[in-house]
MISE-665547 format. One record per residue (C-alpha): residue number from 1; x, y, z. Coordinates in Angstrom, 2 decimals, always signed. Layout:
<atom><i>NUM</i><x>X</x><y>Y</y><z>Z</z></atom>
...
END
This chain:
<atom><i>1</i><x>+0.00</x><y>+0.00</y><z>+0.00</z></atom>
<atom><i>2</i><x>+2.87</x><y>+2.37</y><z>+0.82</z></atom>
<atom><i>3</i><x>+4.46</x><y>+1.67</y><z>-2.57</z></atom>
<atom><i>4</i><x>+1.23</x><y>+2.54</y><z>-4.40</z></atom>
<atom><i>5</i><x>+0.87</x><y>+5.78</y><z>-2.41</z></atom>
<atom><i>6</i><x>+4.51</x><y>+6.62</y><z>-3.14</z></atom>
<atom><i>7</i><x>+3.98</x><y>+5.93</y><z>-6.86</z></atom>
<atom><i>8</i><x>+0.88</x><y>+8.14</y><z>-6.89</z></atom>
<atom><i>9</i><x>+2.76</x><y>+10.97</y><z>-5.17</z></atom>
<atom><i>10</i><x>+5.64</x><y>+10.58</y><z>-7.63</z></atom>
<atom><i>11</i><x>+3.24</x><y>+10.61</y><z>-10.59</z></atom>
<atom><i>12</i><x>+1.56</x><y>+13.76</y><z>-9.28</z></atom>
<atom><i>13</i><x>+4.98</x><y>+15.37</y><z>-8.85</z></atom>
<atom><i>14</i><x>+5.91</x><y>+14.48</y><z>-12.45</z></atom>
<atom><i>15</i><x>+2.60</x><y>+15.86</y><z>-13.75</z></atom>
<atom><i>16</i><x>+3.12</x><y>+19.12</y><z>-11.84</z></atom>
<atom><i>17</i><x>+6.69</x><y>+19.40</y><z>-13.17</z></atom>
<atom><i>18</i><x>+5.54</x><y>+18.79</y><z>-16.77</z></atom>
<atom><i>19</i><x>+2.78</x><y>+21.39</y><z>-16.34</z></atom>
<atom><i>20</i><x>+5.32</x><y>+23.92</y><z>-15.03</z></atom>
<atom><i>21</i><x>+7.63</x><y>+23.27</y><z>-17.97</z></atom>
<atom><i>22</i><x>+4.74</x><y>+23.65</y><z>-20.44</z></atom>
<atom><i>23</i><x>+3.72</x><y>+26.92</y><z>-18.76</z></atom>
<atom><i>24</i><x>+7.30</x><y>+28.25</y><z>-18.92</z></atom>
<atom><i>25</i><x>+7.58</x><y>+27.35</y><z>-22.61</z></atom>
<atom><i>26</i><x>+4.25</x><y>+29.05</y><z>-23.36</z></atom>
<atom><i>27</i><x>+5.28</x><y>+32.13</y><z>-21.38</z></atom>
<atom><i>28</i><x>+8.65</x><y>+32.28</y><z>-23.14</z></atom>
<atom><i>29</i><x>+7.02</x><y>+32.04</y><z>-26.59</z></atom>
<atom><i>30</i><x>+4.51</x><y>+34.71</y><z>-25.61</z></atom>
<atom><i>31</i><x>+7.26</x><y>+36.98</y><z>-24.27</z></atom>
<atom><i>32</i><x>+9.28</x><y>+36.51</y><z>-27.47</z></atom>
<atom><i>33</i><x>+6.28</x><y>+37.49</y><z>-29.61</z></atom>
<atom><i>34</i><x>+5.74</x><y>+40.61</y><z>-27.52</z></atom>
<atom><i>35</i><x>+9.41</x><y>+41.55</y><z>-27.80</z></atom>
<atom><i>36</i><x>+9.41</x><y>+41.02</y><z>-31.56</z></atom>
<atom><i>37</i><x>+6.32</x><y>+43.16</y><z>-31.93</z></atom>
<atom><i>38</i><x>+7.77</x><y>+45.92</y><z>-29.77</z></atom>
<atom><i>39</i><x>+11.09</x><y>+45.79</y><z>-31.66</z></atom>
<atom><i>40</i><x>+9.18</x><y>+45.97</y><z>-34.96</z></atom>
<atom><i>41</i><x>+7.34</x><y>+49.08</y><z>-33.79</z></atom>
<atom><i>42</i><x>+10.60</x><y>+50.72</y><z>-32.69</z></atom>
<atom><i>43</i><x>+12.32</x><y>+49.89</y><z>-35.98</z></atom>
<atom><i>44</i><x>+9.31</x><y>+51.16</y><z>-37.92</z></atom>
<atom><i>45</i><x>+9.36</x><y>+54.42</y><z>-35.97</z></atom>
<atom><i>46</i><x>+13.05</x><y>+54.91</y><z>-36.87</z></atom>
<atom><i>47</i><x>+12.26</x><y>+54.20</y><z>-40.53</z></atom>
<atom><i>48</i><x>+9.33</x><y>+56.61</y><z>-40.44</z></atom>
<atom><i>49</i><x>+11.41</x><y>+59.40</y><z>-38.87</z></atom>
<atom><i>50</i><x>+14.18</x><y>+58.86</y><z>-41.40</z></atom>
<atom><i>51</i><x>+11.65</x><y>+58.98</y><z>-44.24</z></atom>
<atom><i>52</i><x>+10.33</x><y>+62.32</y><z>-42.96</z></atom>
<atom><i>53</i><x>+13.85</x><y>+63.76</y><z>-42.71</z></atom>
<atom><i>54</i><x>+14.71</x><y>+62.43</y><z>-46.16</z></atom>
<atom><i>55</i><x>+11.56</x><y>+63.97</y><z>-47.66</z></atom>
<atom><i>56</i><x>+12.48</x><y>+67.37</y><z>-46.16</z></atom>
<atom><i>57</i><x>+16.00</x><y>+67.20</y><z>-47.58</z></atom>
<atom><i>58</i><x>+14.66</x><y>+66.04</y><z>-50.95</z></atom>
<atom><i>59</i><x>+12.13</x><y>+68.86</y><z>-51.06</z></atom>
<atom><i>60</i><x>+14.80</x><y>+71.46</y><z>-50.18</z></atom>
<atom><i>61</i><x>+17.13</x><y>+70.20</y><z>-52.90</z></atom>
<atom><i>62</i><x>+14.65</x><y>+69.36</y><z>-55.66</z></atom>
<atom><i>63</i><x>+11.60</x><y>+71.44</y><z>-54.78</z></atom>
<atom><i>64</i><x>+9.47</x><y>+68.32</y><z>-55.20</z></atom>
<atom><i>65</i><x>+7.76</x><y>+66.30</y><z>-52.48</z></atom>
<atom><i>66</i><x>+7.81</x><y>+62.97</y><z>-54.37</z></atom>
<atom><i>67</i><x>+11.07</x><y>+61.05</y><z>-54.66</z></atom>
<atom><i>68</i><x>+12.47</x><y>+60.93</y><z>-58.17</z></atom>
<atom><i>69</i><x>+15.70</x><y>+59.28</y><z>-59.22</z></atom>
<atom><i>70</i><x>+17.19</x><y>+62.22</y><z>-61.19</z></atom>
<atom><i>71</i><x>+17.55</x><y>+64.71</y><z>-58.31</z></atom>
<atom><i>72</i><x>+18.96</x><y>+61.95</y><z>-56.11</z></atom>
<atom><i>73</i><x>+21.56</x><y>+61.05</y><z>-58.75</z></atom>
<atom><i>74</i><x>+22.75</x><y>+64.64</y><z>-59.10</z></atom>
<atom><i>75</i><x>+23.10</x><y>+65.46</y><z>-55.39</z></atom>
<atom><i>76</i><x>+25.82</x><y>+63.61</y><z>-53.51</z></atom>
<atom><i>77</i><x>+24.31</x><y>+64.68</y><z>-50.17</z></atom>
<atom><i>78</i><x>+20.90</x><y>+63.35</y><z>-51.12</z></atom>
<atom><i>79</i><x>+22.36</x><y>+60.22</y><z>-52.70</z></atom>
<atom><i>80</i><x>+24.27</x><y>+59.42</y><z>-49.51</z></atom>
<atom><i>81</i><x>+21.17</x><y>+59.99</y><z>-47.36</z></atom>
<atom><i>82</i><x>+19.03</x><y>+57.82</y><z>-49.64</z></atom>
<atom><i>83</i><x>+21.64</x><y>+55.04</y><z>-49.62</z></atom>
<atom><i>84</i><x>+21.78</x><y>+55.17</y><z>-45.81</z></atom>
<atom><i>85</i><x>+17.99</x><y>+55.00</y><z>-45.70</z></atom>
<atom><i>86</i><x>+17.81</x><y>+52.13</y><z>-48.15</z></atom>
<atom><i>87</i><x>+20.43</x><y>+50.28</y><z>-46.13</z></atom>
<atom><i>88</i><x>+18.18</x><y>+50.67</y><z>-43.05</z></atom>
<atom><i>89</i><x>+15.19</x><y>+49.37</y><z>-45.01</z></atom>
<atom><i>90</i><x>+17.26</x><y>+46.45</y><z>-46.29</z></atom>
<atom><i>91</i><x>+18.33</x><y>+45.52</y><z>-42.76</z></atom>
<atom><i>92</i><x>+14.74</x><y>+45.75</y><z>-41.61</z></atom>
<atom><i>93</i><x>+13.52</x><y>+43.59</y><z>-44.52</z></atom>
<atom><i>94</i><x>+16.13</x><y>+40.96</y><z>-43.72</z></atom>
<atom><i>95</i><x>+15.03</x><y>+41.13</y><z>-40.08</z></atom>
<atom><i>96</i><x>+11.46</x><y>+40.43</y><z>-41.13</z></atom>
<atom><i>97</i><x>+12.52</x><y>+37.51</y><z>-43.30</z></atom>
<atom><i>98</i><x>+14.56</x><y>+36.06</y><z>-40.42</z></atom>
<atom><i>99</i><x>+11.62</x><y>+36.67</y><z>-38.04</z></atom>
<atom><i>100</i><x>+13.54</x><y>+39.13</y><z>-35.90</z></atom>
<atom><i>101</i><x>+10.71</x><y>+41.54</y><z>-36.71</z></atom>
<atom><i>102</i><x>+7.10</x><y>+40.72</y><z>-37.53</z></atom>
<atom><i>103</i><x>+5.69</x><y>+41.42</y><z>-40.96</z></atom>
<atom><i>104</i><x>+2.11</x><y>+41.70</y><z>-39.70</z></atom>
<atom><i>105</i><x>+2.97</x><y>+44.58</y><z>-37.36</z></atom>
<atom><i>106</i><x>+4.92</x><y>+46.36</y><z>-40.10</z></atom>
<atom><i>107</i><x>+2.09</x><y>+45.87</y><z>-42.56</z></atom>
<atom><i>108</i><x>-0.45</x><y>+47.29</y><z>-40.09</z></atom>
<atom><i>109</i><x>+1.68</x><y>+50.35</y><z>-39.40</z></atom>
<atom><i>110</i><x>+2.56</x><y>+51.14</y><z>-43.01</z></atom>
<atom><i>111</i><x>+0.37</x><y>+53.87</y><z>-44.41</z></atom>
<atom><i>112</i><x>-0.36</x><y>+54.37</y><z>-48.09</z></atom>
<atom><i>113</i><x>+1.87</x><y>+57.47</y><z>-47.99</z></atom>
<atom><i>114</i><x>+4.87</x><y>+55.53</y><z>-46.67</z></atom>
<atom><i>115</i><x>+4.24</x><y>+52.81</y><z>-49.23</z></atom>
<atom><i>116</i><x>+4.22</x><y>+55.39</y><z>-52.05</z></atom>
<atom><i>117</i><x>+7.44</x><y>+56.95</y><z>-50.76</z></atom>
<atom><i>118</i><x>+9.17</x><y>+53.59</y><z>-50.56</z></atom>
<atom><i>119</i><x>+7.86</x><y>+52.62</y><z>-54.00</z></atom>
<atom><i>120</i><x>+9.15</x><y>+55.86</y><z>-55.50</z></atom>
<atom><i>121</i><x>+12.69</x><y>+54.87</y><z>-54.46</z></atom>
<atom><i>122</i><x>+12.62</x><y>+51.75</y><z>-56.63</z></atom>
<atom><i>123</i><x>+13.71</x><y>+53.74</y><z>-59.72</z></atom>
<atom><i>124</i><x>+16.77</x><y>+54.91</y><z>-57.82</z></atom>
<atom><i>125</i><x>+17.47</x><y>+51.34</y><z>-56.69</z></atom>
<atom><i>126</i><x>+17.34</x><y>+50.23</y><z>-60.34</z></atom>
<atom><i>127</i><x>+19.79</x><y>+53.00</y><z>-61.23</z></atom>
<atom><i>128</i><x>+22.18</x><y>+51.93</y><z>-58.45</z></atom>
<atom><i>129</i><x>+21.92</x><y>+48.31</y><z>-59.55</z></atom>
<atom><i>130</i><x>+23.03</x><y>+49.31</y><z>-63.02</z></atom>
<atom><i>131</i><x>+25.78</x><y>+51.58</y><z>-61.69</z></atom>
<atom><i>132</i><x>+27.17</x><y>+48.92</y><z>-59.35</z></atom>
<atom><i>133</i><x>+26.48</x><y>+45.98</y><z>-61.69</z></atom>
<atom><i>134</i><x>+24.89</x><y>+44.21</y><z>-58.73</z></atom>
<atom><i>135</i><x>+21.37</x><y>+43.07</y><z>-59.62</z></atom>
<atom><i>136</i><x>+20.54</x><y>+42.00</y><z>-56.07</z></atom>
<atom><i>137</i><x>+21.23</x><y>+45.40</y><z>-54.50</z></atom>
<atom><i>138</i><x>+18.41</x><y>+46.15</y><z>-52.04</z></atom>
<atom><i>139</i><x>+16.61</x><y>+43.03</y><z>-53.21</z></atom>
<atom><i>140</i><x>+15.02</x><y>+42.35</y><z>-49.82</z></atom>
<atom><i>141</i><x>+13.78</x><y>+45.95</y><z>-49.66</z></atom>
<atom><i>142</i><x>+12.15</x><y>+45.70</y><z>-53.06</z></atom>
<atom><i>143</i><x>+10.44</x><y>+42.44</y><z>-52.14</z></atom>
<atom><i>144</i><x>+9.15</x><y>+43.95</y><z>-48.90</z></atom>
<atom><i>145</i><x>+7.91</x><y>+47.08</y><z>-50.70</z></atom>
<atom><i>146</i><x>+6.18</x><y>+44.99</y><z>-53.36</z></atom>
<atom><i>147</i><x>+4.53</x><y>+42.81</y><z>-50.71</z></atom>
<atom><i>148</i><x>+3.20</x><y>+45.88</y><z>-48.89</z></atom>
<atom><i>149</i><x>+1.96</x><y>+47.37</y><z>-52.20</z></atom>
<atom><i>150</i><x>+0.18</x><y>+44.13</y><z>-53.01</z></atom>
<atom><i>151</i><x>-1.53</x><y>+43.91</y><z>-49.61</z></atom>
<atom><i>152</i><x>-2.62</x><y>+47.54</y><z>-49.78</z></atom>
<atom><i>153</i><x>-4.00</x><y>+46.96</y><z>-53.28</z></atom>
<atom><i>154</i><x>-5.94</x><y>+43.95</y><z>-52.00</z></atom>
<atom><i>155</i><x>-7.34</x><y>+45.92</y><z>-49.08</z></atom>
<atom><i>156</i><x>-8.48</x><y>+48.74</y><z>-51.37</z></atom>
<atom><i>157</i><x>-10.19</x><y>+46.29</y><z>-53.71</z></atom>
<atom><i>158</i><x>-11.61</x><y>+44.04</y><z>-50.99</z></atom>
<atom><i>159</i><x>-9.53</x><y>+41.06</y><z>-52.10</z></atom>
<atom><i>160</i><x>-8.09</x><y>+38.52</y><z>-49.69</z></atom>
<atom><i>161</i><x>-4.31</x><y>+38.70</y><z>-50.19</z></atom>
<atom><i>162</i><x>-2.28</x><y>+35.60</y><z>-50.82</z></atom>
<atom><i>163</i><x>+0.86</x><y>+35.94</y><z>-48.80</z></atom>
<atom><i>164</i><x>+4.22</x><y>+35.94</y><z>-50.51</z></atom>
<atom><i>165</i><x>+7.59</x><y>+35.64</y><z>-48.88</z></atom>
<atom><i>166</i><x>+6.28</x><y>+37.21</y><z>-45.66</z></atom>
<atom><i>167</i><x>+3.38</x><y>+34.81</y><z>-45.29</z></atom>
<atom><i>168</i><x>+4.02</x><y>+33.82</y><z>-41.67</z></atom>
<atom><i>169</i><x>+1.48</x><y>+34.99</y><z>-39.13</z></atom>
<atom><i>170</i><x>+2.52</x><y>+36.13</y><z>-35.70</z></atom>
<atom><i>171</i><x>-0.51</x><y>+36.34</y><z>-33.43</z></atom>
END
């Protein structure tokens, strides 16, 4: 009888330990999701601020509020700023692909205006690809921009988007 009682107590102890481990794993996964979301928001805010600064510089140099490749090509100051910005976007896009950041949070934060501004830089990216003879220059950025454009198009036209490279959900 004592052996049975001891076995029952041991079994209960094992069940409690397994439940604690499961709870810790769940809590860790939940904490990681929250951190990724918070990091995505912080990175997005940096990108947004940089975009605003870049637009001001562009407008002062070119007199235009929409990014166009020609004025960027002719101003070394603007070209350097745009390259720095595109490098930030590229790092962010790689972070999304590697699940350091979450695509869903980025997609929710990205306004149509930001999407248009990012899209307008694609001509300059094409120019730089030709100049550097490196066809993959800012490739991740372009894929991210195209994915955001596609999702915004679908939302406008009440179409359910099919996810591309950023198809993972992070709820």
